[in-house]
N, C-alpha and C positions, 0 to 999 in steps of 0.2 A: 458641828460635824458629828455624825454618828457613824460608828464602824462596828462591823462584826467579822468574825473568822469562823469558817466552817471547813472541816477536814473530811476528805473521802479518799478511798483507795480506788485506783483505776482498775476497772474490770476488763477481762480479756475481750469481752464483746464490744468494748469501747474503742478497741484498736483496729487499725486497718492492716492491709497486707504488708505494709512497711514496718509494722510493729509499733507504730505510734498512734496516739489518740486521733481519731477522725475529727476534723475541724468543727463540725456541728455540735459535738458533745460539749465543747466549752460553753456554748450558749445555754445548754441544759444546766451546766454547772453554775452559770450566772444566776439562773432561776433558783437553784438550791440556795445559793448565797443570799439572794434577795428575800426569799421566803423565811429563811432562818434569821436574817437581820430584823425583819418586821416582827417575827415571833419574839426575838430577844428583847425588843423594845416595847412589848405589850400590845402588838397589833397583829395577831395571827391572821394570815390570809384567809383561812377558813371562816373566821368571824366576819370579815369584810364581805365575803361571798354570801354567807348566810343572811346578811343584812341587805343583800341585793346589789352589791357593788362588784364591779370587775375592774381590773387594772391591767389591760392588755399592753403589750409592747408595741409602741408606735415607731420606734427607731432603735436600731442596734448597731454597734460597731465593735469590732474585735481586731486587735493587732497581735499577730502570732510572732513571738520572739524565739521560742525554743519549744520542742515537742515534749509532751508528757508521754510516758511509756507504761506498758502493762505493769501493774503492782506498785507503781509510784503512789505515795501518799501525797495528795495535793491539798494545798490550803487555798481556799477562796476567800479573799479579803473583799468585802462589800462595804461601800460607804455612801452616805449622802453628805455632800459637801455643804449644801445650803438648804435652808428651809424650803420645803416644797410648797407649791401653790396648786394651781389647777393641773400642772404637769409635774411628774416626779422623775428626777434623774438619779440614777445610781451609777457609781463607778466601781470597776472591778479590777483586781489583780489576782492572778493565779500563780502559785509558787509550788515548786517541788525540788528536792535535792539542793536546797539553798539557792535556787535560781528563779528569777522571774520568768514565767513562761508566756503569759498572755496578759494584755491589758485591754480594757474595753469599757463600754457604758451601754446602758439601756435608758430609754425615755418612755414614760408611761402616761396614760390619761385615764381618768375614771369614766366608766360607762355604767349604765343600768342594765338590767336583765334583757331589755329590748335592744341593747347595743347603742343607745343614745348617749351622747356626752352629758355628764353631770358634774356638779361640784363635788369635791371630796366630802365624805361624811364628817359630821362634827367630831366624832370620836377620834378620827385620824388627824384632823386639824388641831384639836386641843392637845393631843399627845405630841405632835410635832412641835407645837409652840413651846410646850414644856421642855422637850428635849433640846431645842435650839435656843432656849432663853439664856441670856448671859448669867453667869454665876452670881449669886447674891454676895454683896460685899459687906 
C-alpha cells in the first residue's frame, strides 16, 4: 500500500448558500490528493502527460458523512491499496476538525493522446512494482 496526505484550506468560493462545501468540490480534492500522491512517489502527472499518457477517471464514488465549512483545513488521505495493473484504483478519506467527512474512490485507465486505451508506461509499472515489493528480509 502507498499513502499520501495533502492539506488545503476551504475557500469561500467552494461553499454553497448553506455555508458548507458544495459536493462536487470533494471530487476536485480527490484529484489534488491523487496528483500529489503520484508526485510524492516519483511519478508527477505532468511527466506522464508529457510522455503521451492520460489517466482519466472512469469511475468515481463518494460517501458524504459530514460537511466541510469555509476556512476549515482539510486533510485528503489518498492511497493505493494494491499494485495497479491496467486500471488504477485510489481510495480517499477527507478529514477536518478531527472528523472523517468523506470517503470515496476513483478508478482510472491509461489512454494515449488520441483517447485510445493503452497499457501503462514502463516507468509507471516499474515504480509501482518497487513501491509494492515486499520488504527485503
